C-alpha positions in Angstrom: 1.6 45.7 -15.7 5.4 46.4 -16.1 7.4 48.7 -13.8 7.5 51.3 -16.7 3.7 51.6 -16.7 3.5 52.6 -13.1 2.8 56.2 -12.6 1.8 58.4 -9.7 -1.8 58.8 -10.7 -2.3 55.0 -10.8 -1.1 54.5 -7.2 -3.3 54.3 -4.2 -3.2 57.3 -1.8 -0.1 57.4 0.4 1.9 54.9 -1.8 5.1 55.9 -3.6 6.4 54.8 -7.0 9.3 53.0 -5.4 7.0 50.9 -3.2 4.9 49.9 -6.3 8.1 48.8 -8.2 9.0 46.6 -5.3 5.6 44.9 -5.2 5.7 44.1 -8.9 9.2 42.7 -8.5 8.1 40.4 -5.8 5.2 39.2 -7.8 7.5 38.4 -10.8 9.8 36.3 -8.6 6.9 34.2 -7.3 5.7 33.5 -10.9 8.7 33.7 -13.1 7.2 31.5 -16.0 3.9 32.0 -17.7 1.5 29.1 -17.9 2.3 27.6 -21.3 -0.9 25.6 -21.5 -1.3 22.3 -23.4 -0.7 21.9 -27.2 -3.6 20.8 -29.4 -4.3 17.1 -29.1 -3.2 15.2 -32.2 -5.0 12.0 -33.0 -3.1 8.8 -33.6 -3.7 6.7 -36.7 -5.2 4.0 -34.5 -7.8 6.5 -33.2 -9.2 7.2 -36.6 -8.6 3.9 -38.4 -9.9 0.7 -37.0 -7.7 -1.4 -39.4 -4.6 0.2 -37.9 -6.0 -0.5 -34.4 -6.5 -4.1 -35.4 -2.9 -4.2 -36.6 -1.7 -2.9 -33.3 -3.9 -5.4 -31.5 -2.3 -8.2 -33.4 1.1 -6.9 -32.7 0.5 -6.8 -29.0 -1.1 -10.3 -29.0 2.0 -11.6 -31.0 4.4 -10.2 -28.4 2.4 -11.9 -25.6 2.3 -15.1 -27.5 6.0 -15.1 -28.1 6.4 -14.5 -24.3 4.4 -17.6 -23.7 6.4 -19.7 -26.1 9.6 -18.4 -24.6 8.5 -19.5 -21.1 7.7 -23.0 -22.5 11.1 -23.1 -24.2 12.8 -22.0 -20.8 11.1 -25.0 -19.0 12.0 -27.4 -21.9 15.6 -26.2 -21.9 15.9 -26.6 -18.1 14.7 -30.2 -18.4 16.4 -31.3 -21.6 19.8 -29.7 -21.8 22.6 -31.3 -19.8 24.4 -29.1 -17.3 27.9 -29.9 -18.7 27.0 -29.3 -22.3 28.9 -26.4 -24.0 28.0 -24.3 -27.1 30.3 -22.0 -29.1 29.0 -18.4 -29.6 31.1 -16.1 -31.8 32.8 -13.9 -30.7 32.4 -14.8 -27.1 33.6 -18.4 -27.2 32.4 -21.4 -25.4 29.5 -21.1 -23.0 27.3 -23.3 -21.0 24.5 -24.4 -23.4 22.0 -24.5 -20.5 22.8 -21.1 -19.1 22.7 -19.6 -22.6 19.3 -21.2 -23.3 17.9 -20.2 -20.0 19.1 -16.6 -20.2 17.9 -16.2 -23.8 14.4 -17.7 -23.3 13.8 -16.0 -19.9 15.0 -12.6 -21.2 12.8 -12.9 -24.3 9.8 -13.8 -22.2 10.2 -10.7 -20.0 11.0 -8.4 -22.9 7.9 -9.5 -24.8 5.6 -8.9 -21.9 7.1 -5.4 -21.4 7.1 -4.5 -25.1 3.5 -5.8 -25.5 2.3 -3.6 -22.6 4.1 -0.6 -23.9 2.9 -1.0 -27.4 -0.6 -1.5 -26.1 -0.5 1.7 -24.0 1.1 3.8 -26.8 -1.2 2.8 -29.7 -4.5 1.6 -28.3 -5.1 3.1 -24.8 -6.3 6.7 -24.5 -3.6 9.4 -24.9 -5.6 12.4 -24.2 -3.6 14.9 -22.0 -5.2 15.7 -18.7 -4.3 18.5 -16.4 -5.0 18.2 -12.7 -4.4 20.7 -10.0 -2.2 19.8 -7.1 -4.0 18.8 -4.0 -3.2 18.1 -0.3 -1.7 14.8 0.6 -4.8 13.7 2.4 -7.4 13.1 -0.3 -10.9 14.6 0.1 -14.0 12.5 -0.6 -14.4 14.4 -3.9 -10.8 13.5 -4.9 -11.3 9.9 -4.0 -14.5 9.9 -6.1 -12.6 11.5 -9.0 -9.8 8.9 -8.8 -12.3 6.0 -8.9 -14.1 7.6 -11.8 -10.7 8.1 -13.6 -9.8 4.5 -13.0 -13.2 3.3 -14.4 -12.7 5.6 -17.3 -9.2 4.3 -17.9 -10.4 0.7 -17.7 -13.1 1.5 -20.3 -10.7 3.3 -22.6 -8.2 0.4 -22.4 -10.7 -1.7 -24.3 -9.7 -4.7 -22.3 -13.2 -6.2 -22.5 -13.7 -5.4 -26.1 -10.2 -6.5 -27.4 -10.3 -10.1 -26.3 -7.3 -11.2 -28.3 -5.1 -8.9 -26.3 -6.8 -9.8 -23.0 -6.5 -13.5 -23.5 -2.9 -13.6 -24.7 -1.8 -11.2 -21.9 -3.4 -13.4 -19.3 -1.7 -16.4 -20.9 1.7 -14.8 -20.8 1.4 -13.6 -17.2 0.0 -17.1 -16.2 2.8 -19.0 -17.8 5.8 -16.8 -16.8 5.8 -17.7 -13.0 6.2 -21.4 -14.0 9.9 -20.5 -14.7 10.4 -19.8 -11.1 8.6 -23.0 -10.1 10.7 -25.1 -12.3 13.9 -23.6 -10.8 12.9 -25.1 -7.4 14.5 -28.4 -8.8 17.9 -27.0 -8.0 17.1 -27.0 -4.2 17.9 -30.7 -4.3 16.5 -34.2 -4.8 13.1 -35.2 -3.6 13.2 -36.4 0.0 11.4 -39.7 -0.9 14.2 -40.8 -3.2 17.8 -39.9 -2.9 17.8 -38.2 0.5 16.6 -41.3 2.3 19.1 -43.8 0.8 22.8 -44.1 0.3 25.0 -46.5 -1.7 25.4 -48.7 1.4 23.7 -52.1 1.0 24.0 -55.7 2.4 27.4 -57.1 1.5 29.1 -53.8 0.6 32.7 -53.8 1.9 34.1 -50.9 3.9 36.9 -49.4 1.8 39.6 -47.1 3.4 39.3 -43.7 1.8 43.0 -43.1 2.0 44.3 -46.4 0.6 41.2 -47.6 -1.4 41.6 -51.0 0.1 38.9 -53.0 1.9 39.2 -53.0 5.7 39.7 -56.0 7.9 39.0 -55.8 11.7 42.8 -56.0 12.3 43.3 -52.8 10.4 41.2 -50.8 12.9 43.0 -50.3 16.2 41.4 -49.4 19.5 41.2 -45.6 19.8 41.8 -44.9 16.1 39.7 -43.1 13.6 39.4 -44.3 10.0 37.3 -42.9 7.2 35.6 -45.4 4.9 33.4 -45.5 1.8 31.4 -48.3 0.1 33.2 -50.4 -2.5 32.4 -49.6 -6.0 32.8 -45.8 -5.8 35.2 -44.3 -8.4 36.7 -40.9 -7.6 36.8 -40.2 -11.3 33.1 -40.8 -11.7 30.8 -37.8 -12.4 28.7 -38.5 -9.4 31.5 -39.4 -6.9 31.3 -36.2 -4.9 27.5 -36.4 -4.7 27.7 -40.0 -3.5 30.5 -39.6 -1.0 28.7 -36.6 0.6 26.2 -39.2 1.9 28.2 -42.4 2.1 31.2 -41.3 4.1 31.8 -43.2 7.4 33.7 -42.8 10.6 35.2 -46.1 11.8 36.2 -46.2 15.4 37.2 -49.2 17.5 36.1 -49.0 21.2 36.4 -51.5 24.0 33.1 -53.3 24.0 32.8 -52.6 27.8 32.9 -48.8 27.0 29.9 -48.9 24.6 26.9 -47.7 26.6 24.1 -48.1 24.0 22.8 -51.7 23.6 21.9 -51.3 19.9 25.2 -49.7 19.1 26.9 -52.8 20.6 24.7 -55.2 18.6 25.4 -53.3 15.4 29.2 -53.2 16.0 31.8 -55.9 15.4 34.1 -56.6 18.3 33.9 -52.9 19.3 34.3 -51.5 15.7 31.4 -49.0 15.2 30.6 -47.2 11.9 28.8 -43.8 12.0 28.0 -41.3 9.3 30.7 -38.8 8.8 28.0 -36.1 7.9 27.0 -33.8 10.7 23.2 -33.7 11.3 23.2 -29.9 11.7 24.1 -28.5 8.2 25.9 -31.4 6.7 29.6 -30.6 7.4 32.0 -33.5 7.4 33.1 -34.4 11.0 36.8 -34.9 11.3 37.8 -34.5 14.9 37.9 -37.4 17.4 38.7 -37.2 21.1 40.1 -40.6 22.0 39.7 -40.5 25.8 36.1 -39.4 25.8 35.0 -41.0 22.5 33.6 -37.7 21.3 33.4 -36.6 17.7 33.4 -32.8 17.0 32.1 -31.1 13.9 34.5 -28.2 13.2 31.8 -26.0 11.6 29.5 -25.2 14.6 31.0 -27.4 17.3 28.3 -30.0 17.5 29.6 -32.8 19.6 28.5 -36.4 19.5 29.1 -39.3 21.9 30.2 -42.3 19.8 30.1 -44.6 22.8 26.5 -43.8 23.4 24.6 -44.2 20.1 26.2 -41.1 18.5 23.8 -38.8 20.5 24.3 -35.0 20.6 25.9 -33.7 23.8 26.6 -30.2 22.7 25.9 -27.9 19.9 23.1 -27.0 17.4 22.7 -30.5 15.8 19.3 -31.9 16.4 19.7 -35.6 15.9 22.2 -38.3 16.7 24.5 -39.5 14.0 23.1 -42.5 12.0 24.9 -45.7 12.7 25.6 -48.3 10.0 25.2 -51.9 11.0 28.4 -53.9 10.1 29.7 -57.4 10.2 32.6 -59.5 8.7 32.1 -61.4 5.5 33.3 -64.9 4.6 36.5 -63.3 3.1 37.4 -61.6 6.4 36.6 -58.0 5.4 34.2 -55.6 7.2 31.0 -55.2 5.3 27.6 -53.6 5.8 24.5 -55.5 6.9 22.1 -53.0 5.2 21.7 -49.3 4.4 21.3 -46.7 7.1 18.0 -47.0 8.8 17.5 -43.2 8.7 18.5 -40.4 6.5 22.0 -39.2 6.9 23.1 -35.6 7.2 20.8 -32.6 8.2 17.3 -33.5 9.3 14.5 -32.6 7.0 10.8 -32.5 7.8 11.7 -33.9 11.3 12.9 -37.1 9.7 9.3 -37.5 8.3 
């Protein structure tokens, strides 16, 4: 009823025309839009033509299959393509072949899973419009039962059990895709049982001064001095030099034999010359500070302090293990050399040295 249709004879006793106009105005403000309802449902071609539904099913299955193949290609690229290999892509220029292959295959695998799911929902799942009244936040038992019934109805209408080609290829794509993340674990580092437990040091390897690249004689190491050494045979221009030196670097210190407290340290030294790993056992920082009077070595990263006159044990800081000592001697030619490799892994402890 509009305000123009209100007359005195239609009003209740005691109510004026102005009051009635105000009530209608308030009602119009509360409901400014009429309920438009839902348009008539239009069936898709897949709803009435099983051949069209089969074509959509094959399309979805093809997308899931491409996703599976892309995941396999991702893993193959990660294993087969060298890190330093480049590829020219016009108009971008030269790119890392590995990064380009990984990005392309991973992106394609994700896209095909998403595109397959969207195409499945738009062409084969039910698209009947449903209207539902708003309800309180806390669901009533009736609402819970309705949600469960709707879920069961949706599962039935998805035809997941009937369209086995879609189901199997979707499961295959979803099962293969997580393997991409598993393969990436390789970048966390080498396996503990191989490279982490061993260095380049071996019996007969000479100690080479890292500054002069010359083998060290006992006379080259003075009491109270600190010298950094590496095993002979390392080439600073070699591709793996930085990886090797990160494990092989030594601190060479000459102490008075009477100042060495640890018996094994004394036996593994030569005339007071001791060799310890330069790599801190906390997080692997290079140790470079030496206090001559106390024979303490200090890691500048987190202030772990080691007593080089007492087996390299930790006397301060977060490091959990003593510095590994390298057993040394003098060869027939008069140069300092290693007796063997380190007897324990160098650097940060892993798996409690297990």
